[in-house]
C-alpha positions as CSV (number, residue, x, y, z in Angstrom):
1,M,113.2,80.1,127.9
2,A,113.9,83.5,126.5
3,T,111.0,85.5,124.7
4,R,111.2,84.9,120.7
5,Q,112.2,88.3,119.3
6,L,110.9,88.5,115.8
7,G,111.2,92.7,115.7
8,C,113.5,95.3,115.9
9,S,113.4,97.2,119.1
10,F,115.0,100.6,120.1
11,E,114.4,103.0,122.8
12,F,113.2,106.5,122.8
13,Q,114.7,109.3,125.0
14,E,112.9,110.2,128.0
15,S,109.2,112.6,127.0
16,E,106.2,113.5,129.0
17,M,104.6,110.7,127.2
18,N,107.4,108.1,127.9
19,K,107.3,109.1,132.2
20,K,103.1,108.2,132.3
21,T,103.7,105.0,130.7
22,I,106.3,104.4,133.3
23,I,104.4,105.4,136.4
24,T,101.3,103.3,134.3
25,I,104.0,99.8,134.3
26,L,105.0,100.5,138.2
27,L,101.6,101.0,139.3
28,A,100.7,97.6,137.6
29,L,103.7,95.6,139.5
30,V,102.9,97.2,142.4
31,A,98.8,95.6,142.0
32,M,100.9,92.9,140.7
33,A,102.9,91.9,144.3
34,G,100.9,90.5,146.2
35,Q,100.2,87.5,143.9
36,G,104.1,87.0,143.9
37,Q,104.2,86.3,147.9
38,E,103.0,82.6,147.5
39,E,105.4,80.2,147.1
40,R,105.6,76.9,145.7
41,E,107.8,73.7,146.3
42,Y,109.9,72.6,143.2
43,I,111.4,68.3,143.6
44,I,113.1,67.6,141.1
45,S,115.8,64.2,140.5
46,G,117.0,62.8,137.7
47,V,119.7,61.3,135.8
48,V,121.9,62.9,133.8
49,P,125.0,61.3,131.3
50,D,128.5,60.8,132.3
51,G,130.8,64.4,132.8
52,I,127.9,65.6,134.2
53,E,128.8,67.0,137.3
54,K,126.6,69.6,138.9
55,V,122.8,70.8,137.8
56,Y,121.5,74.9,138.2
57,L,118.3,75.8,138.5
58,Y,117.6,79.1,136.7
59,K,115.3,81.8,135.5
60,T,116.2,84.3,132.4
61,E,115.9,88.2,132.5
62,G,116.6,90.5,130.6
63,L,118.2,89.5,127.4
64,G,118.3,85.5,127.9
65,D,121.1,86.4,131.2
66,R,120.9,83.4,133.4
67,V,120.3,84.0,136.7
68,F,121.1,80.9,139.1
69,L,118.9,80.0,142.0
70,D,120.3,76.6,143.2
71,S,122.4,74.1,142.9
72,A,122.7,69.9,143.1
73,T,125.9,68.5,142.9
74,V,125.5,65.0,140.5
75,A,126.6,61.5,142.7
76,D,126.1,58.4,140.9
77,G,124.8,60.4,137.6
78,S,121.8,61.9,139.9
79,F,121.0,64.5,141.2
80,A,117.9,66.1,143.6
81,I,117.0,69.7,143.9
82,K,114.2,71.0,146.9
83,G,113.0,74.0,147.6
84,N,110.4,77.2,146.7
85,R,109.8,79.5,144.9
86,P,106.9,82.4,143.8
87,A,104.0,80.2,142.3
88,Y,104.1,79.5,138.7
89,E,107.0,80.8,138.9
90,L,108.8,80.1,135.0
91,V,112.5,78.5,135.8
92,G,114.7,76.1,134.0
93,V,116.9,73.2,135.0
94,G,119.9,72.0,133.1
95,N,123.4,73.6,132.6
96,K,125.9,74.2,129.9
97,G,126.5,70.7,128.9
98,L,122.7,69.6,129.2
99,H,119.4,70.2,127.4
100,S,117.8,72.4,129.7
101,I,114.1,71.8,131.3
102,T,112.0,75.2,131.3
103,F,109.0,74.4,134.1
104,F,106.2,76.1,135.7
105,V,106.9,76.1,139.6
106,D,103.5,74.2,140.5
107,G,104.2,72.5,143.7
108,E,103.8,69.4,141.6
109,P,107.1,66.8,141.7
110,M,109.6,66.3,138.5
111,T,111.6,63.5,137.2
112,I,114.3,64.2,134.6
113,D,115.7,61.8,132.6
114,F,118.6,64.1,130.2
115,A,120.3,61.1,129.1
116,N,116.8,59.8,127.3
117,D,115.4,63.0,127.1
118,T,112.4,62.6,129.5
119,L,110.4,63.9,131.9
120,N,107.6,63.0,134.0
121,A,105.4,66.2,135.7
122,S,102.6,67.8,136.2
123,P,100.0,67.8,133.6
124,L,100.2,71.0,133.6
125,N,104.4,70.7,132.9
126,E,104.0,68.0,130.6
127,K,101.7,69.8,128.3
128,F,103.9,72.8,128.5
129,Q,106.4,71.1,127.3
130,H,104.7,69.6,124.3
131,Y,103.9,72.9,123.1
132,M,107.4,73.5,123.7
133,A,108.4,70.9,121.1
134,E,106.2,72.4,118.5
135,D,107.8,75.8,118.8
136,K,111.2,74.0,118.8
137,V,110.2,72.8,115.6
138,F,109.7,76.7,114.5
139,T,112.8,78.3,116.1
140,D,115.3,75.1,114.6
141,N,113.5,76.0,111.1
142,F,114.3,79.8,111.4
143,Y,117.8,79.4,112.3
144,H,118.6,77.2,109.2
145,L,116.8,79.3,107.2
146,F,118.9,82.5,108.3
147,M,122.2,80.7,108.0
148,A,121.1,79.4,104.7
149,S,120.1,83.0,103.7
150,K,123.6,84.5,104.6
151,K,125.3,81.4,102.3
152,A,123.1,82.4,99.7
153,E,124.5,83.1,96.0
154,S,122.4,85.0,94.4
155,D,119.8,87.9,95.1
156,A,116.6,85.1,93.9
157,E,117.9,83.0,96.3
158,K,118.0,84.9,99.4
159,H,114.6,86.3,98.4
160,E,113.2,83.0,98.2
161,I,115.2,82.1,101.5
162,E,113.6,84.9,103.4
163,Q,110.0,84.4,102.2
164,Q,110.2,80.5,103.8
165,I,111.4,83.2,106.6
166,A,108.4,85.0,106.7
167,A,106.2,81.8,106.3
168,N,108.0,80.0,109.1
169,N,107.5,82.8,111.5
170,E,103.7,83.0,110.5
171,A,103.3,79.7,111.4
172,M,105.0,80.5,114.7
173,I,102.7,83.1,115.4
174,E,99.2,81.3,114.5
175,Q,101.1,78.8,116.4
176,A,101.1,80.8,119.4
177,R,97.4,81.7,118.9
178,R,96.4,78.8,119.4
179,V,98.1,77.8,122.6
180,I,97.0,80.7,124.0
181,H,93.3,80.1,123.2
182,E,92.9,77.0,124.3
183,N,95.0,77.8,128.4
184,R,92.9,80.5,128.9
185,D,92.1,78.6,132.2
186,N,96.3,78.2,133.2
187,V,99.5,80.2,132.7
188,I,100.8,78.7,129.7
189,A,98.8,80.9,127.8
190,A,101.0,84.3,129.5
191,Y,104.5,82.5,128.0
192,F,103.1,82.4,124.7
193,L,101.3,86.0,125.0
194,Q,105.4,87.0,125.3
195,S,105.5,87.0,121.8
196,A,102.1,87.0,119.9
197,S,102.0,90.3,121.8
198,S,103.3,91.9,119.1
199,F,102.0,90.7,116.0
200,M,98.0,90.9,117.9
201,D,95.9,93.8,116.6
202,Y,94.1,96.0,119.7
203,E,90.6,93.9,119.7
204,E,92.3,90.8,119.6
205,L,95.3,92.1,122.3
206,S,92.3,92.8,124.8
207,E,90.5,89.7,124.4
208,A,94.0,87.8,125.3
209,I,94.5,90.2,128.0
210,D,91.0,90.3,129.8
211,S,91.1,90.6,133.1
212,T,89.1,87.2,133.9
213,T,91.3,84.7,132.4
214,Y,93.9,82.4,134.9
215,Y,97.0,84.0,133.5
216,F,96.4,87.4,133.4
217,N,98.2,88.7,136.6
218,H,100.9,86.5,135.6
219,P,104.7,88.2,135.8
220,L,105.0,87.2,132.1
221,M,102.4,89.3,131.4
222,N,103.6,92.5,131.5
223,E,105.0,92.6,128.4
224,A,101.9,92.0,126.7
225,K,100.4,94.5,128.9
226,Q,102.9,97.3,128.3
227,R,102.1,96.8,124.6
228,L,98.1,96.9,124.6
229,Q,98.7,99.9,126.1
230,V,100.5,101.1,123.2
231,L,98.0,99.8,121.0
232,Q,96.0,102.4,122.7
233,L,97.7,104.9,120.6
234,R,96.7,103.9,117.1
235,Q,93.5,103.0,117.8
236,V,91.3,101.9,115.1
237,G,89.3,105.2,114.6
238,K,91.4,107.6,115.8
239,P,92.4,110.6,112.8
240,L,96.4,110.6,111.8
241,T,98.2,112.9,113.6
242,D,100.4,114.6,110.9
243,A,103.7,114.9,110.8
244,T,106.7,117.0,108.6
245,L,109.6,114.7,106.8
246,E,112.0,114.8,104.8
247,A,112.3,112.8,100.9
248,P,115.1,111.0,99.8
249,D,115.8,114.5,98.1
250,G,115.5,116.6,100.7
251,Q,112.6,118.2,100.5
252,S,110.3,118.1,103.4
253,H,106.8,117.1,103.0
254,Q,103.3,116.0,106.0
255,L,102.0,113.0,105.9
256,S,98.3,114.8,105.2
257,E,99.9,115.4,101.5
258,W,98.8,111.6,101.0
259,C,96.7,110.6,104.4
260,G,92.8,111.7,104.0
261,Q,93.1,112.3,100.4
262,G,90.9,109.2,99.4
263,K,93.8,106.7,99.3
264,Y,94.2,104.2,101.8
265,V,97.8,104.8,103.4
266,L,99.8,101.8,104.9
267,I,102.5,103.9,107.0
268,D,105.5,101.4,107.2
269,F,107.9,102.0,109.7
270,W,111.4,100.4,108.5
271,A,114.7,101.3,109.1
272,S,118.0,99.8,107.0
273,W,119.9,98.0,109.6
274,C,116.4,95.9,110.5
275,R,116.5,92.3,109.3
276,P,113.0,91.5,110.3
277,C,111.9,94.7,108.3
278,R,113.5,93.1,105.1
279,M,111.7,90.0,105.7
280,E,108.7,91.6,105.1
281,M,109.3,94.2,102.3
282,P,108.5,91.8,100.3
283,N,105.3,91.3,101.5
284,V,104.3,95.3,101.4
285,I,105.8,95.8,97.6
286,Q,103.3,92.7,97.2
287,N,100.7,94.2,98.1
288,Y,101.4,97.3,97.2
289,E,101.3,96.3,93.2
290,R,98.4,94.2,93.9
291,F,96.2,97.0,95.4
292,R,98.1,100.6,93.8
293,D,95.2,100.8,90.5
294,R,92.7,100.2,93.3
295,G,93.5,103.3,96.1
296,F,96.3,101.6,98.3
297,E,99.4,103.9,99.2
298,V,102.3,103.2,101.1
299,L,104.9,105.3,102.6
300,A,108.3,104.2,104.0
301,V,108.5,105.6,106.8
302,S,112.8,104.8,108.3
303,I,113.4,105.2,111.3
304,D,117.6,105.8,110.5
305,D,119.0,108.6,112.1
306,K,121.8,108.5,108.8
307,K,120.8,109.9,105.7
308,S,123.6,107.4,104.4
309,A,122.7,104.4,105.6
310,W,119.0,105.8,105.0
311,L,119.6,105.7,101.2
312,R,121.5,102.8,101.3
313,G,118.6,100.9,102.7
314,I,116.1,101.7,100.0
315,K,118.7,100.7,97.2
316,D,118.8,97.7,98.8
317,F,115.0,97.0,99.4
318,G,114.3,97.8,96.0
319,T,110.5,99.7,97.6
320,P,108.8,101.2,94.4
321,F,106.7,103.3,96.8
322,V,107.0,106.9,98.3
323,Q,110.3,107.5,101.3
324,L,110.6,109.3,103.8
325,S,112.2,109.8,107.2
326,E,112.9,112.4,110.4
327,L,116.3,111.4,110.3
328,K,116.0,111.3,113.9
329,G,116.9,107.0,114.7
330,R,115.2,106.3,117.7
331,N,114.1,110.1,119.1
332,S,111.4,109.7,115.9
333,E,108.6,111.8,117.2
334,L,105.9,110.1,114.4
335,A,107.2,106.5,116.2
336,A,107.3,108.1,119.7
337,I,103.4,109.6,119.2
338,Y,102.2,106.4,118.2
339,G,104.3,103.9,120.6
340,I,106.0,102.2,118.2
341,S,109.3,100.7,119.8
342,T,109.6,97.7,117.5
343,I,109.7,97.7,114.0
344,P,108.3,96.4,111.2
345,A,104.8,98.7,112.7
346,N,102.6,99.8,110.4
347,L,99.0,101.9,110.6
348,L,96.6,101.3,107.9
349,V,94.8,104.9,106.8
350,N,91.2,105.7,105.4
351,P,90.0,107.4,102.7
352,Q,89.3,109.8,105.2
353,G,92.7,110.2,106.8
354,K,91.2,107.7,109.9
355,I,93.4,104.5,111.6
356,V,91.8,101.8,110.4
357,A,94.2,99.0,111.4
358,A,97.5,98.4,113.1
359,D,100.6,95.9,112.8
360,L,99.4,94.1,109.5
361,R,102.3,91.7,108.8
362,G,102.3,88.7,106.1
363,K,98.6,87.2,105.1
364,A,96.9,89.9,108.1
365,L,97.5,92.9,105.6
366,T,96.7,91.3,101.9
367,K,92.9,89.8,103.9
368,K,92.7,93.7,105.5
């Protein structure tokens, strides 16, 4: 039920830009408050394996923390829970000893057989469970590959596994895009937009968050809407804002030394502690080596605050292009200017110094 996270997040200290963002978010929440007044009934019954004494209704908040909303005592292997919640709220039912079921509160009765892992529910929730089963294949595969990468005995083996992880993640995002496209008339799309939005550019996300869609005002849309506001800071056509950064040798440099000088420049944000950056870096290197002789440059901008960690990261990543950093970590002024709070992230700047794309990963970078 928790949002799938495929990037490293960090927070900035309060700034004027962040104050404006907070105000905008609060206004959006106020506008959505009316939607939460409508309630629907949940009627859940089912059977559980031996040894299960209680079943809980819960929702997930923050970093996967469960908030328990209701419960039912198991009698003779059966349970029943009934009550009211906000319409189409995303909740879960289960406990530590059960495979939890995530569903939308739509007023339709639901019967769950936890012993045989079967479900009878509304067409909406049965459709949602089908998509969740597809999604589980990707998340399980990611877990197994991740564990395998930790046990890799050579750099070559580790690199191969990380390439498989990148391909798996890309397939997961493509699946989310398909689900969103197929469900513009219901709330299922809102769930998948939580994770897919971080991989969408401004144009694609604007289309997905069209106010005419059924799911537009669902609370699950908050993160995607915030993401769209952030992307407005780096829209296509905007001239790059110059900044002063430090090279590994301690010398100061301006972005304008490379940007606006006749080449396409990818400004790639990363950090030594960011594992998703490590997974994406081979793709960036591959594209650099393929297109460097055709007018393509990469500026790797680290969101580190300790020089020793930054230099160690450069060595570990083996990047062959320009390395720069403000060494301000979460207080990076350049990242704040472009609303970057999750890495890896990037900006593609054309030969004239204007932004032509943002957040290109995997095959999307090669295609662009």
